[in-house]
KOLMI-239034 format. One record per residue: x, z, y negated of N, C-alpha, C, CB in turn. Coordinates in steps of 0.05 Angstrom, whole numbers, plus 32768, in hexadecimal, padded with zeros to 4 digits. Glycine has a CB too. Layout:
N
XZYXZYXZYXZY
...
//
This chain:
77
817A80D9809C817380DD8081818580CD806E817580FA807A
819D80C6807781AF80B5806781A2809B806081CA80B18075
8194808F807381878075806F817180778059817B806A8089
8162808D805A814D8091804681598095802A813B80A9804E
816E80A58028817B80A9800F8187808F8004819180BF8011
8192807F8016819E8065800F81888053800581AD80598026
817180538012815B804280098151804A7FED81448044801E
814E80647FE98145806D7FCF815980677FB9813F808B7FCF
8173806A7FBF818880637FAC818880457FA681A3806C7FB7
818480357FBB818380187FB7816C800F7FA58182800A7FD2
8155801D7FA8813F80177F968147801A7F79812780297F9D
8156802F7F73815E80357F58817480227F4E816880517F55
8188801D7F5F819F800E7F57819A7FEF7F5881B780157F68
81937FE67F6F818F7FC97F7281737FC07F6A81947FC07F8F
815F7FD07F7181447FC87F6B813C7FCE7F4E81317FD77F7C
814C7FE07F4181477FE77F25812A7FEF7F20814F7FD17F13
811E7FFE7F33810380077F308102801F7F1D80F6800E7F4B
80EB80257F1280E7803C7F0180E980557F1180CD803A7EF2
80ED806B7F0380EE80857F1080D4808C7F1F80F5809B7EFB
80BD80857F1380A4808A7F2080A0807A7F3A808D80857F0D
80AA80617F3A80A980517F5280BA805D7F6880B180347F4C
80D280677F6080E480737F7480D7808D7F7F80FF80797F67
80CA809C7F6E80BD80B57F7780A680AE7F8A80B380C57F5F
809780997F84808180917F95808C80897FB1807280797F88
80A2807B7FB280AE80747FCB80B7808D7FDB80C680617FC7
80C280A07FCD80CA80B97FDA80B280C87FE580D980CB7FC5
809D80CA7FD5808580D77FDE807880C97FF6807180DA7FC8
807980AF7FF6806E809F800C807E80A58026806E80818006
809880A7802380A980AD803A80A480C9804580C780A98033
80A180DC8033809B80F8803B808080F8804A809B810B8023
806D80EA803F805280E9804C805480DC8067803F80D8803A
806380C7806A806780BA8084807280CD8098807980A18081
808780DC8091809380EF80A3807F810480AB80AC80FC8096
807181108098805F8126809E8046811D80AD805681338084
8039810980A3801F810180AF802280ED80C6800E80F58099
803580DA80C3803880C680D7804980CE80EF804480AD80CB
805F80DC80E9807280E480FE806F81018106808E80DF80F5
8060811180F6805C812D80FD8074813F80FB8051812E8119
8086813880E9809E814980E480A6814880C780B5814080F6
80B6815B80BF80C0815C80A380D68148809F80CA8179809C
80D7813D808780EB8129808081078135807D80E3811B8066
8108814F80788122815C8074812B815A80578137814F8086
8144815F80538150815F803881558143802F816A81708037
8145813A801B8149811F80118155811F7FF5812E81118010
816281347FED816F81357FD3818A81267FD5817381527FC9
819481207FBE81AE81137FBD81AE80F57FBA81BD811A7FD5
819780E97FB7819780CC7FB3819980C67F95817E80BE7FC0
81A180AE7F8E81A380A77F71818780A27F6681B5808E7F6E
818280AF7F50816880AB7F43816980957F2F815F80C67F35
815280897F2B815080737F188155807C7EFC813580657F1B
8163806C7EEC816980737ED1815A80607EBD818780727ECB
814A804F7EC8813C803C7EB78127804B7EA7813080267EC8
812880487E8D811580557E7C80FB80457E7A812180587E60
80E880507E6B80CF80427E6880D280287E5980BB80547E59
80C280157E6080C37FFB7E5380B47FFC7E3980B87FE57E65
80BF7FEE7E2580B17FEC7E0C809D7FD57E0E80C57FE87DF4
80847FDA7E0880707FC57E0B80757FAE7DF680547FCF7E07
806F7F967DFF80717F807DEC80587F7E7DDC80767F657DFC
805B7F7D7DC280447F7B7DB080497F657D9C80407F967DA1
80337F5B7D9180357F467D7D80397F537D62801C7F347D7E
80487F457D51804B7F4E7D3680317F487D2780637F407D28
802C7F547D1080147F4E7D0180127F307CFA80147F5E7CE7
80297F247CF480297F077CEE80217EF67D0680457EFE7CE4
802B7EFE7D1E80237EF07D3680067EF47D3D80357EF97D4E
7FFB7F0B7D387FDF7F107D3C7FCE7EFF7D2A7FD87F2E7D37
7FD67EFD7D117FC77EEC7CFE7FC77ECF7D067FD37EEF7CE1
7FDE7EC57D0F7FDF7EA97D197FCD7EA57D317FFC7EA27D20
7FCD7EB97D437FBC7EB77D5B7F9F7EB77D537FC17ECF7D6E
7F967EC97D417F7A7EC97D397F727EB07D2A7F757EE27D27
7F847EA67D197F7F7E8D7D0B7F7B7E767D1F7F957E867CF8
7F8C7E757D337F8A7E607D477F707E627D577FA27E617D5A
7F687E7A7D5E7F4F7E7F7D6D7F377E777D5C7F4D7E9C7D76
7F397E7E7D427F237E777D307F1F7E597D2D7F287E847D14
7F367E4B7D2C7F357E2D7D2A7F287E217D437F517E227D27
7F2F7E2D7D5B7F247E227D747F077E287D777F347E2D7D8B
7EFE7E3F7D6D7EE27E467D707ED07E3A7D5A7EDF7E657D6F
7EDC7E367D427ECC7E2C7D2B7ECD7E107D287ED67E387D12
//
């Protein structure tokens, strides 16, 4: 189990994955143990969880939108 905890911690620290990605990896490992190996994964607590917050989406400013629309209008017209 130390290897699994180390893997999950590495995802958070070195891989800098989101918390949901780390949870998905944990659930996949639990599924593998139960369904593939026919045994329980055991206690998998104690690994470092990801602290990366949600990403802020990139959006265009109103001025950038206007320039984009003007450019498109020129190309189409």
